Biopython code that builds the backbone (N, CA, C, O; Angstrom):
import numpy as np
from Bio.PDB.StructureBuilder import StructureBuilder

atoms = [
    (1, "MET", "N", (0.817, -1.189, 0.000)),
    (1, "MET", "CA", (0.000, 0.000, 0.000)),
    (1, "MET", "C", (0.863, 1.255, 0.000)),
    (1, "MET", "O", (0.541, 2.255, -0.643)),
    (2, "LYS", "N", (1.980, 1.176, 0.747)),
    (2, "LYS", "CA", (2.874, 2.323, 0.820)),
    (2, "LYS", "C", (3.525, 2.584, -0.542)),
    (2, "LYS", "O", (3.710, 3.736, -0.933)),
    (3, "ARG", "N", (3.867, 1.520, -1.254)),
    (3, "ARG", "CA", (4.471, 1.682, -2.585)),
    (3, "ARG", "C", (3.485, 2.290, -3.569)),
    (3, "ARG", "O", (3.860, 3.115, -4.401)),
    (4, "LEU", "N", (2.233, 1.885, -3.473)),
    (4, "LEU", "CA", (1.211, 2.449, -4.352)),
    (4, "LEU", "C", (1.037, 3.939, -4.090)),
    (4, "LEU", "O", (0.889, 4.728, -5.024)),
    (5, "PHE", "N", (1.055, 4.316, -2.825)),
    (5, "PHE", "CA", (0.933, 5.726, -2.467)),
    (5, "PHE", "C", (2.117, 6.529, -3.004)),
    (5, "PHE", "O", (1.932, 7.618, -3.548)),
    (6, "LEU", "N", (3.334, 5.996, -2.854)),
    (6, "LEU", "CA", (4.514, 6.691, -3.367)),
    (6, "LEU", "C", (4.495, 6.773, -4.885)),
    (6, "LEU", "O", (4.929, 7.776, -5.453)),
    (7, "LEU", "N", (4.008, 5.752, -5.541)),
    (7, "LEU", "CA", (3.890, 5.787, -6.992)),
    (7, "LEU", "C", (2.863, 6.830, -7.428)),
    (7, "LEU", "O", (3.069, 7.542, -8.411)),
    (8, "ALA", "N", (1.762, 6.913, -6.693)),
    (8, "ALA", "CA", (0.739, 7.908, -7.013)),
    (8, "ALA", "C", (1.272, 9.325, -6.853)),
    (8, "ALA", "O", (0.843, 10.229, -7.570)),
    (9, "LEU", "N", (2.188, 9.530, -5.936)),
    (9, "LEU", "CA", (2.799, 10.849, -5.777)),
    (9, "LEU", "C", (3.922, 11.072, -6.782)),
    (9, "LEU", "O", (4.180, 12.210, -7.173)),
    (10, "ALA", "N", (4.588, 10.012, -7.201)),
    (10, "ALA", "CA", (5.724, 10.157, -8.112)),
    (10, "ALA", "C", (5.289, 10.499, -9.530)),
    (10, "ALA", "O", (5.990, 11.235, -10.224)),
    (11, "VAL", "N", (4.162, 9.989, -9.968)),
    (11, "VAL", "CA", (3.712, 10.244, -11.339)),
    (11, "VAL", "C", (3.492, 11.736, -11.593)),
    (11, "VAL", "O", (4.013, 12.247, -12.584)),
    (12, "PRO", "N", (2.749, 12.463, -10.754)),
    (12, "PRO", "CA", (2.614, 13.896, -11.006)),
    (12, "PRO", "C", (3.927, 14.659, -10.896)),
    (12, "PRO", "O", (4.125, 15.655, -11.593)),
    (13, "VAL", "N", (4.817, 14.207, -10.036)),
    (13, "VAL", "CA", (6.099, 14.903, -9.913)),
    (13, "VAL", "C", (6.928, 14.700, -11.180)),
    (13, "VAL", "O", (7.580, 15.631, -11.653)),
    (14, "LEU", "N", (6.901, 13.491, -11.726)),
    (14, "LEU", "CA", (7.656, 13.232, -12.954)),
    (14, "LEU", "C", (7.068, 13.982, -14.138)),
    (14, "LEU", "O", (7.807, 14.451, -15.003)),
    (15, "PHE", "N", (5.770, 14.097, -14.185)),
    (15, "PHE", "CA", (5.099, 14.819, -15.254)),
    (15, "PHE", "C", (4.507, 16.107, -14.675)),
    (15, "PHE", "O", (3.326, 16.403, -14.856)),
    (16, "SER", "N", (5.355, 16.859, -13.978)),
    (16, "SER", "CA", (4.868, 18.009, -13.215)),
    (16, "SER", "C", (4.186, 19.017, -14.123)),
    (16, "SER", "O", (4.536, 19.187, -15.290)),
    (17, "SER", "N", (3.223, 19.662, -13.552)),
    (17, "SER", "CA", (2.491, 20.659, -14.322)),
    (17, "SER", "C", (3.172, 22.006, -14.182)),
    (17, "SER", "O", (4.330, 22.085, -13.774)),
    (18, "CYS", "N", (2.473, 23.033, -14.511)),
    (18, "CYS", "CA", (3.095, 24.319, -14.762)),
    (18, "CYS", "C", (3.713, 24.982, -13.540)),
    (18, "CYS", "O", (4.715, 25.682, -13.689)),
    (19, "MET", "N", (3.180, 24.802, -12.361)),
    (19, "MET", "CA", (3.705, 25.536, -11.217)),
    (19, "MET", "C", (5.144, 25.124, -10.897)),
    (19, "MET", "O", (6.004, 25.989, -10.726)),
    (20, "THR", "N", (5.415, 23.839, -10.814)),
    (20, "THR", "CA", (6.770, 23.376, -10.529)),
    (20, "THR", "C", (7.711, 23.737, -11.666)),
    (20, "THR", "O", (8.848, 24.142, -11.426)),
    (21, "ARG", "N", (7.251, 23.595, -12.893)),
    (21, "ARG", "CA", (8.077, 23.929, -14.057)),
    (21, "ARG", "C", (8.467, 25.403, -14.048)),
    (21, "ARG", "O", (9.615, 25.740, -14.337)),
    (22, "ASP", "N", (7.524, 26.284, -13.719)),
    (22, "ASP", "CA", (7.810, 27.719, -13.687)),
    (22, "ASP", "C", (8.734, 28.082, -12.529)),
    (22, "ASP", "O", (9.605, 28.938, -12.680)),
    (23, "VAL", "N", (8.553, 27.441, -11.377)),
    (23, "VAL", "CA", (9.432, 27.706, -10.241)),
    (23, "VAL", "C", (10.868, 27.302, -10.588)),
    (23, "VAL", "O", (11.805, 28.044, -10.293)),
    (24, "LEU", "N", (11.046, 26.148, -11.204)),
    (24, "LEU", "CA", (12.385, 25.710, -11.590)),
    (24, "LEU", "C", (12.993, 26.622, -12.651)),
    (24, "LEU", "O", (14.187, 26.916, -12.600)),
    (25, "ALA", "N", (12.195, 27.068, -13.604)),
    (25, "ALA", "CA", (12.707, 27.959, -14.642)),
    (25, "ALA", "C", (13.173, 29.282, -14.047)),
    (25, "ALA", "O", (14.226, 29.796, -14.423)),
    (26, "ARG", "N", (12.403, 29.827, -13.131)),
    (26, "ARG", "CA", (12.810, 31.087, -12.492)),
    (26, "ARG", "C", (14.050, 30.906, -11.634)),
    (26, "ARG", "O", (14.911, 31.786, -11.601)),
    (27, "ALA", "N", (14.155, 29.789, -10.944)),
    (27, "ALA", "CA", (15.324, 29.544, -10.104)),
    (27, "ALA", "C", (16.588, 29.410, -10.938)),
    (27, "ALA", "O", (17.663, 29.837, -10.518)),
    (28, "GLN", "N", (16.461, 28.817, -12.121)),
    (28, "GLN", "CA", (17.615, 28.612, -12.991)),
    (28, "GLN", "C", (17.870, 29.790, -13.917)),
    (28, "GLN", "O", (18.910, 29.842, -14.574)),
    (29, "GLY", "N", (16.945, 30.731, -13.981)),
    (29, "GLY", "CA", (17.118, 31.891, -14.842)),
    (29, "GLY", "C", (16.767, 31.630, -16.293)),
    (29, "GLY", "O", (17.201, 32.369, -17.177)),
    (30, "LYS", "N", (15.995, 30.601, -16.548)),
    (30, "LYS", "CA", (15.576, 30.271, -17.916)),
    (30, "LYS", "C", (14.268, 30.980, -18.232)),
    (30, "LYS", "O", (13.489, 31.265, -17.323)),
    (31, "PRO", "N", (14.011, 31.271, -19.507)),
    (31, "PRO", "CA", (12.730, 31.898, -19.852)),
    (31, "PRO", "C", (11.569, 30.943, -19.615)),
    (31, "PRO", "O", (11.698, 29.731, -19.785)),
    (32, "LEU", "N", (10.444, 31.503, -19.224)),
    (32, "LEU", "CA", (9.259, 30.706, -18.962)),
    (32, "LEU", "C", (8.637, 30.245, -20.264)),
    (32, "LEU", "O", (8.697, 30.946, -21.274)),
    (33, "GLN", "N", (8.042, 29.070, -20.237)),
    (33, "GLN", "CA", (7.325, 28.557, -21.393)),
    (33, "GLN", "C", (5.854, 28.867, -21.216)),
    (33, "GLN", "O", (5.309, 28.705, -20.125)),
    (34, "GLY", "N", (5.218, 29.305, -22.264)),
    (34, "GLY", "CA", (3.798, 29.597, -22.179)),
    (34, "GLY", "C", (3.523, 31.091, -22.202)),
    (34, "GLY", "O", (4.369, 31.888, -22.609)),
    (35, "ASP", "N", (2.343, 31.451, -21.764)),
    (35, "ASP", "CA", (1.898, 32.827, -21.856)),
    (35, "ASP", "C", (2.202, 33.664, -20.626)),
    (35, "ASP", "O", (2.039, 34.884, -20.665)),
    (36, "CYS", "N", (2.637, 33.050, -19.542)),
    (36, "CYS", "CA", (2.815, 33.811, -18.309)),
    (36, "CYS", "C", (4.215, 34.410, -18.248)),
    (36, "CYS", "O", (5.132, 33.807, -17.690)),
    (37, "ASP", "N", (4.372, 35.586, -18.819)),
    (37, "ASP", "CA", (5.632, 36.310, -18.787)),
    (37, "ASP", "C", (5.396, 37.574, -17.974)),
    (37, "ASP", "O", (4.961, 38.594, -18.508)),
    (38, "TYR", "N", (5.684, 37.501, -16.693)),
    (38, "TYR", "CA", (5.390, 38.598, -15.772)),
    (38, "TYR", "C", (6.560, 39.558, -15.650)),
    (38, "TYR", "O", (6.929, 39.918, -14.531)),
    (39, "GLY", "N", (7.143, 39.978, -16.725)),
    (39, "GLY", "CA", (8.295, 40.856, -16.654)),
    (39, "GLY", "C", (9.523, 40.133, -16.122)),
    (39, "GLY", "O", (10.269, 40.678, -15.309)),
    (40, "PHE", "N", (9.727, 38.924, -16.575)),
    (40, "PHE", "CA", (10.822, 38.076, -16.115)),
    (40, "PHE", "C", (12.145, 38.645, -16.591)),
    (40, "PHE", "O", (12.310, 38.930, -17.777)),
    (41, "SER", "N", (13.093, 38.814, -15.669)),
    (41, "SER", "CA", (14.373, 39.431, -16.011)),
    (41, "SER", "C", (15.370, 38.451, -16.609)),
    (41, "SER", "O", (16.256, 38.866, -17.356)),
    (42, "GLY", "N", (15.256, 37.174, -16.305)),
    (42, "GLY", "CA", (16.176, 36.179, -16.838)),
    (42, "GLY", "C", (17.365, 35.911, -15.941)),
    (42, "GLY", "O", (18.189, 35.052, -16.255)),
    (43, "ASP", "N", (17.474, 36.621, -14.833)),
    (43, "ASP", "CA", (18.564, 36.376, -13.898)),
    (43, "ASP", "C", (18.200, 35.186, -13.003)),
    (43, "ASP", "O", (17.053, 35.073, -12.570)),
    (44, "PRO", "N", (19.161, 34.297, -12.722)),
    (44, "PRO", "CA", (18.866, 33.188, -11.810)),
    (44, "PRO", "C", (18.487, 33.705, -10.425)),
    (44, "PRO", "O", (19.105, 34.634, -9.904)),
    (45, "ALA", "N", (17.484, 33.102, -9.851)),
    (45, "ALA", "CA", (17.018, 33.468, -8.517)),
    (45, "ALA", "C", (16.923, 32.201, -7.672)),
    (45, "ALA", "O", (15.861, 31.581, -7.617)),
    (46, "PRO", "N", (18.003, 31.806, -7.019)),
    (46, "PRO", "CA", (18.017, 30.545, -6.282)),
    (46, "PRO", "C", (17.010, 30.468, -5.140)),
    (46, "PRO", "O", (16.691, 29.371, -4.682)),
    (47, "LEU", "N", (16.506, 31.596, -4.674)),
    (47, "LEU", "CA", (15.515, 31.550, -3.595)),
    (47, "LEU", "C", (14.215, 30.883, -4.031)),
    (47, "LEU", "O", (13.429, 30.450, -3.188)),
    (48, "TYR", "N", (13.984, 30.797, -5.328)),
    (48, "TYR", "CA", (12.781, 30.111, -5.812)),
    (48, "TYR", "C", (12.810, 28.618, -5.490)),
    (48, "TYR", "O", (11.760, 27.976, -5.449)),
    (49, "TYR", "N", (14.002, 28.058, -5.262)),
    (49, "TYR", "CA", (14.072, 26.646, -4.873)),
    (49, "TYR", "C", (13.357, 26.400, -3.545)),
    (49, "TYR", "O", (12.914, 25.282, -3.279)),
    (50, "LEU", "N", (13.242, 27.424, -2.720)),
    (50, "LEU", "CA", (12.534, 27.278, -1.451)),
    (50, "LEU", "C", (11.036, 27.072, -1.654)),
    (50, "LEU", "O", (10.350, 26.607, -0.744)),
    (51, "MET", "N", (10.524, 27.411, -2.828)),
    (51, "MET", "CA", (9.104, 27.229, -3.119)),
    (51, "MET", "C", (8.767, 25.814, -3.583)),
    (51, "MET", "O", (7.591, 25.461, -3.663)),
    (52, "LEU", "N", (9.770, 25.005, -3.886)),
    (52, "LEU", "CA", (9.509, 23.643, -4.368)),
    (52, "LEU", "C", (8.733, 22.779, -3.376)),
    (52, "LEU", "O", (7.869, 22.015, -3.807)),
    (53, "PRO", "N", (8.995, 22.859, -2.062)),
    (53, "PRO", "CA", (8.175, 22.053, -1.150)),
    (53, "PRO", "C", (6.695, 22.433, -1.175)),
    (53, "PRO", "O", (5.849, 21.646, -0.752)),
    (54, "ILE", "N", (6.380, 23.614, -1.659)),
    (54, "ILE", "CA", (4.982, 24.033, -1.779)),
    (54, "ILE", "C", (4.436, 23.683, -3.160)),
    (54, "ILE", "O", (3.318, 23.184, -3.281)),
    (55, "SER", "N", (5.226, 23.946, -4.201)),
    (55, "SER", "CA", (4.717, 23.780, -5.560)),
    (55, "SER", "C", (4.521, 22.321, -5.958)),
    (55, "SER", "O", (3.583, 22.009, -6.690)),
    (56, "VAL", "N", (5.387, 21.419, -5.491)),
    (56, "VAL", "CA", (5.261, 19.999, -5.870)),
    (56, "VAL", "C", (3.968, 19.389, -5.323)),
    (56, "VAL", "O", (3.258, 18.730, -6.084)),
    (57, "PRO", "N", (3.622, 19.574, -4.030)),
    (57, "PRO", "CA", (2.342, 19.020, -3.564)),
    (57, "PRO", "C", (1.130, 19.666, -4.226)),
    (57, "PRO", "O", (0.135, 18.993, -4.496)),
    (58, "VAL", "N", (1.211, 20.960, -4.486)),
    (58, "VAL", "CA", (0.085, 21.623, -5.163)),
    (58, "VAL", "C", (-0.089, 21.053, -6.558)),
    (58, "VAL", "O", (-1.215, 20.805, -6.989)),
    (59, "ASP", "N", (1.014, 20.843, -7.273)),
    (59, "ASP", "CA", (0.924, 20.227, -8.596)),
    (59, "ASP", "C", (0.402, 18.799, -8.509)),
    (59, "ASP", "O", (-0.354, 18.365, -9.377)),
    (60, "ALA", "N", (0.794, 18.069, -7.477)),
    (60, "ALA", "CA", (0.313, 16.694, -7.322)),
    (60, "ALA", "C", (-1.195, 16.659, -7.101)),
    (60, "ALA", "O", (-1.872, 15.745, -7.571)),
    (61, "VAL", "N", (-1.719, 17.648, -6.389)),
    (61, "VAL", "CA", (-3.160, 17.695, -6.140)),
    (61, "VAL", "C", (-3.920, 18.090, -7.395)),
    (61, "VAL", "O", (-4.955, 17.500, -7.704)),
    (62, "PHE", "N", (-3.418, 19.081, -8.119)),
    (62, "PHE", "CA", (-4.146, 19.605, -9.267)),
    (62, "PHE", "C", (-3.804, 18.909, -10.584)),
    (62, "PHE", "O", (-4.415, 19.208, -11.610)),
    (63, "TYR", "N", (-2.845, 17.994, -10.575)),
    (63, "TYR", "CA", (-2.476, 17.287, -11.800)),
    (63, "TYR", "C", (-3.648, 16.553, -12.455)),
    (63, "TYR", "O", (-3.808, 16.653, -13.671)),
    (64, "PRO", "N", (-4.474, 15.818, -11.701)),
    (64, "PRO", "CA", (-5.593, 15.112, -12.362)),
    (64, "PRO", "C", (-6.567, 16.069, -13.051)),
    (64, "PRO", "O", (-7.099, 15.745, -14.113)),
    (65, "PHE", "N", (-6.806, 17.232, -12.466)),
    (65, "PHE", "CA", (-7.717, 18.184, -13.093)),
    (65, "PHE", "C", (-7.173, 18.667, -14.431)),
    (65, "PHE", "O", (-7.907, 18.732, -15.417)),
    (66, "GLY", "N", (-5.901, 19.003, -14.467)),
    (66, "GLY", "CA", (-5.288, 19.442, -15.717)),
    (66, "GLY", "C", (-5.224, 18.337, -16.747)),
    (66, "GLY", "O", (-5.450, 18.566, -17.935)),
    (67, "TYR", "N", (-4.914, 17.133, -16.284)),
    (67, "TYR", "CA", (-4.810, 15.998, -17.202)),
    (67, "TYR", "C", (-6.150, 15.697, -17.867)),
    (67, "TYR", "O", (-6.221, 15.546, -19.086)),
    (68, "PHE", "N", (-7.211, 15.609, -17.065)),
    (68, "PHE", "CA", (-8.508, 15.260, -17.627)),
    (68, "PHE", "C", (-9.113, 16.402, -18.436)),
    (68, "PHE", "O", (-9.865, 16.147, -19.376)),
    (69, "SER", "N", (-8.808, 17.643, -18.101)),
    (69, "SER", "CA", (-9.323, 18.747, -18.916)),
    (69, "SER", "C", (-8.607, 18.789, -20.266)),
    (69, "SER", "O", (-9.229, 19.111, -21.279)),
    (70, "ARG", "N", (-7.303, 18.468, -20.299)),
    (70, "ARG", "CA", (-6.599, 18.398, -21.582)),
    (70, "ARG", "C", (-7.144, 17.261, -22.434)),
    (70, "ARG", "O", (-7.311, 17.408, -23.644)),
    (71, "ARG", "N", (-7.423, 16.117, -21.790)),
    (71, "ARG", "CA", (-7.975, 14.981, -22.534)),
    (71, "ARG", "C", (-9.354, 15.329, -23.106)),
    (71, "ARG", "O", (-9.660, 14.977, -24.245)),
    (72, "ALA", "N", (-10.171, 16.007, -22.331)),
    (72, "ALA", "CA", (-11.503, 16.395, -22.806)),
    (72, "ALA", "C", (-11.397, 17.401, -23.929)),
    (72, "ALA", "O", (-12.196, 17.362, -24.864)),
    (73, "ALA", "N", (-10.433, 18.303, -23.862)),
    (73, "ALA", "CA", (-10.258, 19.293, -24.917)),
    (73, "ALA", "C", (-9.790, 18.620, -26.203)),
    (73, "ALA", "O", (-10.189, 19.028, -27.294)),
    (74, "GLU", "N", (-8.937, 17.583, -26.087)),
    (74, "GLU", "CA", (-8.490, 16.857, -27.268)),
    (74, "GLU", "C", (-9.618, 16.122, -27.951)),
    (74, "GLU", "O", (-9.638, 16.000, -29.176)),
    (75, "ARG", "N", (-10.558, 15.632, -27.162)),
    (75, "ARG", "CA", (-11.708, 14.908, -27.743)),
    (75, "ARG", "C", (-12.786, 15.866, -28.228)),
    (75, "ARG", "O", (-13.749, 15.435, -28.863)),
    (76, "GLY", "N", (-12.645, 17.146, -27.945)),
    (76, "GLY", "CA", (-13.626, 18.125, -28.390)),
    (76, "GLY", "C", (-14.848, 18.211, -27.495)),
    (76, "GLY", "O", (-15.916, 18.624, -27.947)),
    (77, "GLU", "N", (-14.711, 17.830, -26.237)),
    (77, "GLU", "CA", (-15.849, 17.855, -25.324)),
    (77, "GLU", "C", (-16.009, 19.206, -24.637)),
    (77, "GLU", "O", (-16.966, 19.399, -23.888)),
    (78, "TRP", "N", (-15.104, 20.135, -24.872)),
    (78, "TRP", "CA", (-15.201, 21.445, -24.216)),
    (78, "TRP", "C", (-15.868, 22.413, -25.114)),
    (78, "TRP", "O", (-16.046, 23.574, -24.747)),
]
sb = StructureBuilder()
sb.init_structure("model")
sb.init_model(0)
sb.init_chain("A")
sb.init_seg("    ")
for serial, (resi, resn, name, xyz) in enumerate(atoms, 1):
    if name == "N":
        sb.init_residue(resn, " ", resi, " ")
    sb.init_atom(name, np.array(xyz, "f"), 0.0, 1.0, " ", f" {name:<3s}", serial, name[0])
structure = sb.get_structure()
C-alpha cells in the first residue's frame, strides 16, 4: 500500500504541471514557457528553490484536473 501511495505521488512529480516547471525555470534563470511572462528578467534566482516544497504538492493535487481537462479538450468535449 505504501508503494502504491509513493507511486501515485511520483507520477505527477515526474510529469509536473506548470507551477513546478515555472518555479524551476525562475530559479535557474531560464525563460518561462507559455503565456505567463510577468516581466521576467532572466537572472537566476536561487531563492525560488525554497518554493519547491509548496509547488510539488500543489501540482500533485491539481495534476488530475489538468490531465482530464486536456484529454476532454483533445476529444472536443469542451
